[in-house]
C-alpha positions in Angstrom: -17.2 35.3 45.6 -17.9 36.6 42.1 -15.9 39.7 42.9 -12.6 37.4 44.6 -12.6 35.1 41.2 -12.6 38.7 38.7 -9.4 40.1 40.8 -8.0 36.8 40.9 -8.6 36.2 37.6 -7.2 40.0 36.8 -4.4 40.0 38.9 -1.4 41.0 36.6 -3.7 43.5 34.8 -4.1 45.0 37.8 -0.8 44.8 38.5 0.3 46.2 35.5 -2.5 49.0 36.2 -1.1 50.0 39.6 2.6 50.0 38.5 1.9 52.5 35.6 -0.1 55.5 38.3 2.7 54.3 40.6 5.6 55.5 37.9 3.8 57.8 36.3 2.9 59.2 39.8 7.0 59.2 40.9 8.0 61.0 37.3 5.7 63.7 38.0 6.5 64.9 40.7 10.8 64.5 40.4 13.0 63.9 38.2 13.7 59.7 37.7 16.4 57.6 35.8 15.8 55.9 32.2 14.7 52.8 33.9 11.3 54.6 35.8 11.0 55.6 31.8 11.2 52.0 30.4 9.1 50.9 33.1 6.0 52.8 32.7 6.1 52.2 29.2 6.1 48.6 29.6 3.4 48.3 32.0 1.1 51.7 30.4 1.4 49.0 27.0 0.7 46.5 29.5 -2.6 47.8 30.7 -3.6 49.1 27.4 -3.4 45.8 26.1 -5.3 43.8 29.3 -8.1 46.4 28.8 -8.5 45.4 24.9 -8.1 41.5 25.8 -10.6 42.6 28.4 -13.1 43.9 25.9 -12.4 41.5 23.0 -14.4 38.0 22.4 -12.4 35.6 20.2 -9.9 34.3 22.5 -11.5 32.9 25.9 -7.9 32.9 27.5 -7.1 36.6 27.2 -10.5 37.5 28.4 -10.3 35.9 31.7 -6.4 36.7 32.3 -6.1 39.4 29.7 -2.4 39.7 30.8 -1.0 36.6 32.1 -2.7 34.9 29.5 -0.3 36.2 26.8 2.2 34.3 28.4 1.0 31.1 27.8 0.4 32.1 24.6 4.1 33.1 23.9 5.7 30.0 25.3 3.4 27.9 23.3 4.9 30.0 20.5 8.6 28.7 21.5 7.8 25.2 23.1 9.4 23.0 19.8 12.9 25.3 20.7 12.9 25.3 23.7 12.1 21.1 23.4 14.6 21.1 21.2 17.2 22.8 23.2 16.8 22.0 26.8 14.2 19.4 27.8 14.5 17.0 24.0 17.2 13.7 25.0 19.8 13.0 22.9 17.9 10.0 21.3 14.1 11.4 21.4 13.2 10.8 17.3 11.1 14.0 16.9 11.5 13.0 14.2 15.5 12.9 14.1 17.3 12.3 17.5 19.7 15.1 18.8 21.8 11.5 18.3 21.6 11.9 14.7 21.4 15.1 13.7 25.2 15.5 15.6 26.2 12.5 13.4 25.5 13.8 10.3 26.8 17.3 11.6 30.5 15.6 12.5 30.5 14.0 9.5 30.1 16.9 6.9 32.7 19.5 8.4 34.9 16.2 8.7 35.1 16.1 12.5 35.7 12.9 14.5 32.2 11.2 14.5 33.8 9.0 17.7 31.9 8.4 20.7 33.7 7.8 23.9 32.2 5.5 27.4 30.0 3.3 25.4 26.7 2.7 23.5 23.7 5.3 25.0 21.4 2.7 23.6 19.2 0.6 25.6 20.3 -2.7 24.1 18.3 -4.6 26.4 15.0 -2.7 24.6 12.5 -4.6 22.5 13.2 -3.4 18.7 17.7 -3.1 19.5 19.0 -3.9 16.4 22.5 -4.7 15.7 25.1 -6.3 12.6 26.3 -9.8 13.2 30.0 -9.4 12.4 32.5 -11.8 11.4 36.1 -13.3 13.5 37.4 -13.1 9.9 36.9 -9.5 8.9 37.4 -9.0 5.1 40.6 -6.5 3.6 39.1 -2.4 3.8 36.4 -2.5 0.9 37.4 0.1 -1.6 34.5 3.0 -1.9 35.0 2.9 -5.7 33.1 -0.5 -5.5 29.9 1.0 -3.5 27.7 1.2 -7.1 25.4 -0.8 -8.3 23.9 -1.3 -12.2 21.2 0.0 -12.9 19.6 -0.9 -16.2 17.3 -3.9 -17.3 17.1 -5.8 -20.6 15.6 -3.1 -22.2 18.0 -0.1 -21.0 20.8 0.4 -23.8 22.6 3.6 -21.1 22.7 1.3 -18.0 24.0 3.9 -14.8 26.2 2.6 -11.9 24.6 4.4 -9.2 25.9 5.4 -5.7 24.9 3.0 -2.9 23.7 6.5 -1.2 22.2 9.1 -2.7 19.8 12.7 -2.8 16.6 11.7 -2.1 13.3 13.7 -4.3 13.0 17.7 -3.5 12.3 20.0 -6.0 13.5 23.5 -6.5 10.8 25.6 -5.0 10.2 23.5 -2.0 14.1 23.9 -1.3 16.0 27.4 -1.9 18.5 27.8 -4.9 21.4 28.3 -2.5 20.4 24.4 -1.4 19.9 22.8 -5.2 23.1 24.6 -6.0 25.0 22.9 -2.4 23.4 19.7 -3.2 24.2 19.2 -7.1 28.2 20.8 -6.0 28.1 17.8 -3.3 27.0 15.2 -6.2 30.0 15.9 -8.7 32.5 16.2 -6.6 32.0 12.8 -4.3 29.9 11.1 -7.9 26.5 10.3 -6.6 23.6 11.2 -7.6 20.4 14.1 -7.0 17.0 13.4 -7.7 15.4 16.7 -8.9 11.9 15.9 -7.3 9.0 16.6 -9.3 9.8 20.2 -9.4 11.4 19.9 -12.8 15.3 20.5 -13.5 16.1 24.3 -12.6 19.5 26.1 -13.6 20.4 24.8 -10.1 20.8 21.8 -11.0 22.4 22.2 -14.2 25.2 24.7 -12.6 28.0 22.3 -11.1 26.9 19.1 -13.5 26.5 16.5 -10.5 24.8 13.9 -11.8 20.7 13.7 -12.4 17.6 11.3 -11.5 15.1 13.3 -13.3 11.7 12.8 -11.4 8.2 13.7 -13.0 5.5 13.8 -11.1 1.7 13.8 -11.7 1.7 18.2 -12.4 4.5 17.2 -15.8 6.3 19.6 -14.5 9.3 20.3 -17.7 7.0 18.1 -19.6 3.7 19.7 -19.6 1.3 21.0 -22.1 -0.4 24.3 -21.3 -3.3 22.6 -20.0 -1.1 20.3 -18.0 -1.1 17.6 -19.9 2.2 15.5 -20.6 4.4 16.8 -23.3 6.4 13.6 -25.1 8.6 16.5 -27.5 9.5 18.4 -24.6 10.3 15.6 -22.3 12.5 14.1 -25.1 14.2 17.5 -25.1 15.1 17.5 -21.4 15.6 13.7 -21.2 18.8 13.2 -23.6 20.7 15.8 -21.6 23.6 14.0 -20.5 24.1 15.8 -17.1 20.0 13.7 -16.6 21.0 9.7 -15.7 17.5 7.9 -15.0 13.9 9.2 -15.1 11.6 8.5 -11.9 7.8 8.3 -12.6 6.3 9.6 -9.2 3.2 7.7 -8.8 3.2 8.8 -5.1 5.3 9.8 -2.3 5.6 9.2 1.7 5.1 12.1 3.2 1.4 12.0 1.2 0.7 9.4 -0.9 -2.3 9.7 -2.1 -2.7 13.6 -2.5 -0.8 15.6 -5.2 2.0 17.9 -3.9 1.8 21.4 -2.6 4.1 24.4 -3.6 2.5 27.1 -1.4 2.2 30.3 -3.3 4.4 32.4 -0.7 7.2 30.1 -1.8 6.7 30.5 -5.3 8.7 33.3 -7.3 8.9 34.3 -10.4 11.8 31.8 -11.4 10.4 28.5 -9.9 7.0 29.7 -11.7 8.9 29.8 -14.7 11.3 26.5 -14.4 7.8 24.7 -13.6 5.6 26.4 -16.2 2.9 27.0 -13.5 1.7 31.2 -12.7 2.2 33.0 -10.4 0.4 33.9 -6.7 -1.5 30.7 -6.7 -0.5 27.4 -4.5 0.8 25.2 -6.9 -0.8 22.0 -6.9 0.2 18.1 -8.8 -3.0 16.5 -9.5 -3.7 13.6 -6.9 -3.4 11.0 -10.1 -1.7 10.9 -13.5 -3.1 11.8 -16.4 -1.0 10.4 -19.0 -2.1 6.6 -18.2 -5.3 5.0 -16.3 -4.5 1.2 -16.2 -1.8 -1.0 -14.9 -1.1 -2.0 -18.8 -1.0 1.6 -19.7 1.3 1.9 -17.1 3.6 -0.1 -18.6 3.4 1.6 -22.0 4.3 4.7 -20.8 7.4 3.5 -18.8 8.6 1.6 -22.5 7.7 5.2 -24.2 9.8 7.1 -22.2 12.8 4.6 -22.4 12.6 4.8 -26.1 12.7 8.8 -25.7 15.3 9.1 -23.3 17.6 7.2 -25.9 17.6 3.2 -23.3 18.3 5.4 -20.3 17.0 3.8 -17.1 13.2 4.5 -16.4 11.7 3.4 -13.5 8.9 4.5 -10.8 8.3 5.9 -7.1 5.8 4.7 -4.8 4.4 4.6 -1.5 2.5 1.4 -1.1 -1.1 1.8 -0.2 -3.9 -0.9 -1.3 -1.5 -4.3 -1.8 -3.3 -4.9 -5.0 -2.4 -2.5 -6.7 1.0 -3.2 -6.1 0.3 -7.0 -7.8 -1.3 -4.6 -10.4 1.6 -3.5 -11.5 3.3 -6.8 -11.0 0.3 -8.0 -12.6 1.0 -5.6 -15.9 4.7 -6.9 -15.9 4.0 -10.0 -16.5 1.1 -9.7 -18.9 3.1 -6.9 -21.1 6.4 -8.5 -20.3 7.3 -4.1 -19.4 9.5 -3.5 -17.0 10.8 -1.0 -15.6 15.0 -0.5 -14.7 14.2 0.3 -10.6 11.3 0.9 -8.2 12.3 3.4 -5.6 10.8 2.6 -2.6 9.4 5.5 -0.6 7.8 4.9 2.9 5.4 6.8 4.5 7.8 7.8 8.1 9.6 10.1 4.6 8.9 13.6 4.2 10.7 17.3 3.6 7.9 18.6 2.4 4.7 19.5 4.7 1.3 18.1 4.2 -1.8 17.2 6.1 -1.1 15.8 9.3 -3.3 12.7 8.9 -1.4 12.0 5.6 1.9 12.1 7.4 0.8 9.9 10.4 -1.4 7.2 9.0 -1.9 6.9 5.0 0.5 4.4 3.8 3.0 2.0 4.2 6.0 2.6 6.4 9.3 2.0 4.2 10.5 -1.0 5.3 7.0 -3.4 5.4 6.8 -1.7 1.6 10.5 -2.6 0.8 10.2 -6.4 2.0 6.8 -6.9 0.2 8.1 -5.4 -3.1 11.5 -7.1 -3.1 9.7 -10.5 -2.2 6.8 -10.0 -4.9 9.7 -9.2 -7.5 11.6 -12.6 -6.0 8.3 -14.4 -6.3 7.5 -14.0 -10.0 11.2 -14.0 -11.0 12.1 -10.8 -12.0 14.1 -9.5 -9.0 17.2 -10.0 -11.1 15.9 -7.8 -13.7 14.8 -5.0 -11.7 16.8 -2.9 -9.3 15.4 -1.1 -6.0 15.6 1.9 -4.0 14.7 2.7 -0.5 14.3 6.1 1.0 12.9 6.3 4.3 14.8 8.4 7.7 18.4 7.0 6.0 21.0 8.8 7.9 23.9 6.5 8.9 25.8 4.1 7.6 24.1 1.2 9.4 20.9 2.4 8.6 22.1 1.2 4.4 23.4 -2.3 6.1 19.7 -2.4 7.5 17.7 -1.1 4.1 19.7 -3.5 1.9 19.8 -6.3 4.5 15.6 -5.6 3.6 16.2 -6.0 0.3 17.3 -3.0 -1.5 20.1 -2.2 -3.8 20.8 1.7 -3.3 19.4 4.2 -0.4 18.5 7.5 -0.2 18.3 10.2 1.7 16.7 13.6 1.7 17.1 14.9 5.4 20.3 13.5 5.9 21.4 15.9 3.0 19.1 18.8 4.9 21.2 18.5 7.5 24.4 18.1 6.2 23.7 21.6 4.5 22.4 23.3 7.9 19.1 22.4 8.3 17.8 22.0 11.8 14.9 20.3 12.1 12.9 23.4 12.8 10.2 22.0 11.2 8.5 25.2 9.7 9.5 24.2 6.2 6.2 25.3 4.4 6.3 29.2 6.0 8.6 30.2 4.0 11.0 31.0 7.3 13.4 28.6 7.3 16.5 30.3 9.5 19.0 28.4 8.0 18.2 29.5 3.9 17.7 25.4 3.6 13.8 25.6 2.4 12.6 29.3 2.1 12.8 31.6 -1.4 13.0 34.2 0.5 16.3 36.2 -0.7 17.7 37.2 2.2 17.5 33.9 4.2 19.0 32.1 1.3 22.0 34.1 1.9 22.7 32.5 5.0 23.6 29.2 2.7 26.8 30.1 0.8 26.7 26.9 -2.1 30.5 26.2 -1.7 31.3 25.1 2.0 28.0 23.8 1.9 28.8 21.6 -1.5 32.2 20.9 0.4 29.8 19.1 3.5 27.3 17.9 1.6 30.4 15.7 -0.7 32.1 15.5 3.4 28.8 13.6 4.6 28.3 11.1 1.8 32.3 9.9 1.9 32.5 10.0 5.4 28.9 8.2 5.7 30.4 5.7 2.8 34.0 4.9 4.6 31.8 4.1 8.1 29.4 1.4 5.1 33.0 -0.1 4.1 34.2 -0.7 7.8 30.9 -2.3 8.4 31.5 -4.7 5.6 34.6 -5.6 6.6 33.6 -6.4 9.6 31.0 -8.7 8.5 33.7 -10.8 5.9 31.4 -8.8 2.5 33.5 -7.0 0.1 29.6 -5.5 -1.4 26.1 -4.4 -0.1 24.8 -6.6 -2.7 26.5 -9.6 0.0 24.2 -8.6 2.6 21.6 -11.2 3.8 18.8 -10.9 6.1 20.3 -13.5 8.7 23.0 -11.4 9.7 20.7 -8.4 11.0 19.8 -9.8 14.5 17.0 -7.8 16.1 15.3 -8.5 19.8 11.8 -8.4 19.4 8.7 -7.0 21.6 9.1 -10.4 24.3 13.1 -9.5 24.7 14.0 -12.5 22.6 16.7 -12.2 20.1 15.6 -13.3 16.5 17.4 -12.3 13.1 15.5 -10.8 10.1 15.5 -14.3 8.6 12.9 -14.9 10.7 11.0 -11.8 10.8 10.4 -10.7 6.9 8.1 -11.8 4.7 9.8 -14.4 2.6 8.8 -15.9 -0.7 10.8 -18.5 -2.5 11.7 -18.4 -6.5 9.0 -18.1 -8.8 6.1 -19.6 -6.7 4.0 -16.8 -6.8 3.7 -18.3 -11.1 3.2 -21.6 -10.0 1.7 -21.9 -6.3 -2.0 -21.5 -4.4 -1.1 -17.6 -3.7 -3.6 -17.4 -0.9 -1.5 -20.2 0.8 1.9 -18.4 0.5 0.7 -15.0 2.5 -1.5 -16.6 4.3 0.9 -17.9 6.1 2.6 -15.2 6.6 1.0 -12.2 5.9 -2.5 -12.5 5.9 -3.5 -9.2 4.9 -2.3 -10.2 1.6 -3.9 -13.7 1.6 -6.5 -11.9 -0.9 -4.8 -9.2 -2.7 -2.7 -11.3 -5.0 -6.4 -13.0 -6.2 -8.0 -9.2 -6.0 -5.3 -7.3 -8.3 -6.2 -6.9 -12.4 -3.3 -5.5 -14.2 -6.0 -3.4 -16.2 -7.6 -1.8 -13.9 -6.4 0.0 -9.9 
């Protein structure tokens, strides 16, 4: 029985040996075609590999199946590509569906995005959403009107930001050519590019597109030799006319509670110079900021940056974690009288950068829940009119923008959408420096595949065509601007199959009620997990 099992497990290897001997015999006795020589070499190599696998001790599968086991590892290696090209359906979101990617590609290339023969969505499935249109649509909405002014009472240089912008992606995470293409598109379309936490590179500056300068806990671009915040360095960069807003990153959707990571393999001398970091080591941002230690101190830090930037809008980005930490920030605003000009809400579903699996899958609040919590809280303390809200998290289409604005956003950002526009194929190997399209790599040869001039035009086209679709949706609902979108205009089929509007399912807090009423009761009615969070929050510590 054991001998039989041995022959069964090693059948393919034994077959390779037999074929090697057979082909060698034929070639030695009379001339054979080149194909026989090729077969001899192939089966000889497989026989040798089988022998080596038989005596090794690290891989159990290869020890039991010396040759056949190779095919298992090979098939496993190409499984993502096989799934994406042959098995994946048009609506499987892993993390973006084929339909979503196709929509971006079509709009970026100025191709028709029309679809024939009806929707592919199951309109009776739980979670299906739609916009309630009006019987008397409004006239066409001009694209130039789709902006919102950012700047509170302490801001002297407000910025009119587009409803749709490029989310935070650093030079280092993306290639130089990718940054060039994105900024060229932003310049052509009059919208903003967030620099990500990797500082402002020459590639962000070349075409002169509007920039939102993101400052993370590593303070790249405004750091001392020991990695602390450097106010004079900040002041010099912040007063560049190309920089329109300053965004302090408290946390990000890809890995909230975890510092940003740029692998050493992707750090070139140019990136090291831009970030002022050493070569040959992973660039790991601290998990927390050193420039402030409490919500109160954070508000004063915001004020300091706004003054140093000569009144440009200053805000922050976060992915909500423990609700009391968010409430502590709100209480600090109330206590100091200092408010950010804007807040960007990042969801746990976001992330162009790589991160530990547990952080990607199970840490942080999803964008829609976080956005509604932040919007409702600011309404409840009478601060919503002073603070603009941006949101990022798998926003691709005009309907995504409509839905996000209905939840509470003033504008939307997209990272992966614009990556698709410059050629990303969702290969999901961004952290390996082997991006097949030159988007997320520092490999000079791979970057050459991405032409910034051509792809910059595609960034512009994707933005313009998405705004055109947004304008059509607004007109269909008899609206003139995204600020007029209300939750009751978005309908959803709930888990029971019943239809309800967002207005009945979203957290809703009356204006000023958190200042005058029993907050525990307010939250207990709609979100019990928040019942004690407001009371536990303290503006003097996190």
